[in-house]
C-alpha positions in Angstrom: 0.0 0.0 0.0 1.4 3.4 -0.9 2.1 5.8 2.0 2.0 9.5 2.2 4.9 11.4 3.6 3.2 11.6 7.0 3.1 7.8 7.4 -0.7 7.5 6.7 -1.9 5.2 3.9 -2.8 6.9 0.7 -6.5 7.1 0.0 -7.8 5.3 -3.1 -9.3 7.7 -5.7 -13.0 8.1 -5.3 -15.4 7.2 -8.1 -17.8 9.9 -8.9 -21.3 9.3 -7.5 -23.9 8.2 -10.0 -26.1 11.0 -11.4 -29.2 11.6 -9.2 -31.6 10.5 -12.0 -29.6 7.2 -12.3 -29.8 6.7 -8.5 -33.6 7.3 -8.6 -34.0 4.9 -11.5 -32.0 2.2 -9.7 -34.1 2.5 -6.5 -37.4 2.6 -8.5 -36.3 -0.6 -10.2 -35.5 -2.3 -6.9 -38.8 -1.3 -5.5 -40.7 -2.6 -8.6 -38.8 -5.9 -8.4 -39.7 -6.2 -4.7 -43.4 -5.6 -5.5 -43.2 -8.1 -8.4 -41.6 -10.7 -6.2 -44.3 -10.2 -3.5 -47.0 -10.7 -6.2 -45.4 -14.0 -7.3 -45.0 -15.2 -3.7 -48.7 -14.5 -3.2 -49.4 -16.6 -6.3 -47.5 -19.5 -4.8 -44.2 -19.1 -6.5 -40.8 -19.6 -4.8 -38.2 -17.0 -5.8 -35.0 -18.7 -6.9 -33.1 -15.6 -7.9 -33.4 -11.9 -8.3 -31.2 -9.8 -10.7 -29.5 -12.9 -12.1 -26.6 -11.5 -14.2 -24.9 -13.3 -17.0 -22.5 -12.1 -19.7 -25.4 -12.1 -22.2 -28.1 -10.5 -20.1 -29.9 -10.1 -16.9 -33.1 -11.7 -15.6 -35.0 -9.7 -13.0 -36.7 -12.7 -11.3 -36.4 -16.5 -11.6 -39.2 -18.3 -9.8 -40.7 -21.7 -9.6 -44.1 -23.2 -8.7 -44.3 -27.0 -8.8 -43.1 -28.0 -12.3 -43.3 -24.5 -13.8 -40.1 -22.4 -14.0 -40.5 -18.7 -15.0 -38.1 -16.1 -16.1 -39.6 -12.7 -15.3 -38.9 -9.3 -16.8 -40.1 -6.5 -14.5 -40.9 -3.1 -16.1 -41.7 0.0 -14.1 -43.1 3.0 -16.0 -45.4 5.9 -15.5 -48.4 3.8 -16.6 -49.0 0.1 -17.3 -49.4 0.5 -21.1 -46.1 2.2 -21.3 -44.5 -0.6 -19.3 -46.0 -3.2 -21.6 -44.6 -1.5 -24.7 -41.1 -1.3 -23.2 -40.4 -5.1 -23.4 -38.7 -5.0 -26.8 -37.3 -7.8 -29.1 -33.7 -7.1 -28.1 -34.5 -7.5 -24.4 -36.4 -10.7 -25.1 -33.3 -12.1 -26.9 -31.0 -11.1 -24.0 -33.4 -12.6 -21.4 -33.6 -15.9 -23.4 -29.8 -16.0 -23.6 -29.5 -15.4 -19.9 -32.1 -18.1 -19.3 -30.0 -20.6 -21.2 -27.1 -19.8 -19.0 -29.3 -20.2 -15.9 -30.5 -23.6 -17.1 -26.9 -24.8 -17.9 -25.9 -23.8 -14.3 -29.1 -25.3 -12.8 -29.7 -28.6 -14.8 -32.4 -29.8 -12.4 -34.6 -26.9 -13.6 -34.3 -27.8 -17.2 -36.8 -30.7 -16.9 -39.6 -28.3 -16.0 -42.1 -26.3 -18.0 -40.4 -23.0 -18.8 -42.1 -19.7 -19.5 -41.1 -16.1 -20.0 -43.4 -13.7 -18.1 -43.5 -9.9 -17.5 -44.7 -8.0 -14.5 -45.7 -4.4 -15.2 -45.5 -1.9 -12.4 -46.8 1.7 -12.3 -47.3 4.2 -9.4 -50.7 3.8 -7.7 -51.5 0.6 -9.5 -51.3 -3.0 -8.5 -48.6 -4.9 -10.5 -49.9 -6.7 -13.6 -48.6 -10.2 -14.2 -48.5 -11.2 -17.9 -47.9 -15.0 -18.1 -46.1 -16.1 -21.3 -45.4 -12.5 -22.2 -43.2 -13.6 -25.0 -41.9 -16.8 -26.7 -38.4 -17.7 -27.6 -37.1 -19.8 -30.5 
């Protein structure tokens, strides 16, 4: 460790704090994911992972109920229609690629029925669960 002339360790350079709008978006996303997870638990699902990251993409929630395994994209927007429109084809491909990585790392889950869902979140509204929101090839 480098030392300053006064014998004290040299402080590591500080990273600049994220912009306030990015911090707000991050916290809103976490809140939306928590609401979505609570909805799934109320529907009898067990949450296996939240914010699963892979080199090819991220899955907001991975959950299971009996023989059904779901990969869930959570979208928070000003209204539910805007949230529904925001799950685009590029994101769907990235979620599907990340799901393949999940299944390779968790081979016991690959014998289950698999579905890609979305949960839409908007202020002042109950979250809306869209089962089989998109298909993959």
